[in-house]
Residue, then its C-alpha position, 0 to 999 in steps of 0.5 A: m575701213s576695209t576687211y582684209v581676208l588673207i589667205p595663206g599658201a600651201a603648207s602655210d597658216s595664219w602666222y604667215w600673215h602676222l606682220l601684215n595683219a599688225e600693220l593693216r590693224a594699226r591702220g584702222h582695218d579688220v583682218v580675217a587670217p584663217d587657218l586652213p586644213c592643209d594637213d587633212d587628207s580629207a580636205g580639198l579645195a571646197e573644205y578650204t573655201d568653207a574654212v575662209i567663208d566660216a572666218i569671214g562670218d557677217r563681215t563686209g567691205l572685203v578685200v581678199v588677199a591670196q598668196s601662192f596656192g591660195g589663188f585657187t581658193a581666192p575665186l571660189v570665195c569671191e563666188r560665195v560672198p560679195v567682194d570688193l577687190l580680189v588681190l592675187l600676191t604672187a599667186m597660182i592662177p587657175a583655168p577652168g577645169e584644171s586641177p591645181g596639180q596640172w597648173w605646174t605643167n600646163t604653165g611651164w613652171e618647171q622650166a621657169r624654176h630650173e632657169q631661175d635656179e641656175r641664175d641664182g646658184r641655188a643648191p637643190g633642196d635649199d628651201t630657205a633660199l628659195f622662199l625666205h632669202d630675203v627675210p630676216p635670218e631669225l624670222a626666216a628660221d622661225a618661218a621654216e619651223r612653223r612649216r606644215d604638212q601639206s596634203a595632196t588632196p586639194f591638188l587632185k581634182p579640177w577647179p570648179l568654175q567655169a569663168w573668173p568671178a565678177v569681182p575687181t582683180r589685181f595681181l602683184l607680182c613679186r619682183d625677186d620671187r625665186f619660187f615663181p620667177a618674175e618673167f614667168m609670171r608676167r607670161v601666166v598673168g597676161q594669158r590667163l587674166g588678160i591684165p598686166p600685173d603690178e610688181i613690187d620688190g620682195g621674194h615669195c614671202i613678202a608678208l614677212s620680208r616687207p609687211k609695211e611696203l605690202a600694206d602700203r600697196l594693198e591700201a593704194y588699191q583701195a584708194e584706186p580700185a581696179 
């Protein structure tokens, strides 16, 4: 069985993964879901990476799964410990020398989001409709209350790697994602990783809306690694 290392996005923590965590453990896997120091203004990507490495300890058979902003931390983890597979889940894909703060402009995200908002008819500031539109209402309300403060510190400095780590990588795109629209992410994945993304129904917070389907897909990757 595998050890799944689950890295959350910005302003989030291990609770985001709790349904997927339970699903994977029920199938006999080990799960590591560290809390990152996202509300600490002294912590950057190096400290985020340290938190993940510390949580992994001496575990092996690692499958790293990174959601959203976790895409900037996950490759740094792969440079420091042996990883069998990296799965980017509707995640940011960094380029060498690019800071997370530059990613939005460099990828054309703002225009893509504007077009998606128009298609959805989403009111400005309605974060529930943006992130949690397909999550059951009670669970969505809980998620909104648990949202953490996110420091700007890790968005300021360039991503330190000169190339993508030598680890098999899959990208799982969420077709109903309103924050990282599907058409936008297909382009970014092709440009930055040079691979076609895999696709699954669901929005940006798929670990809350479709944990069983997500666990099925992760196990399928293990049966047929990249």
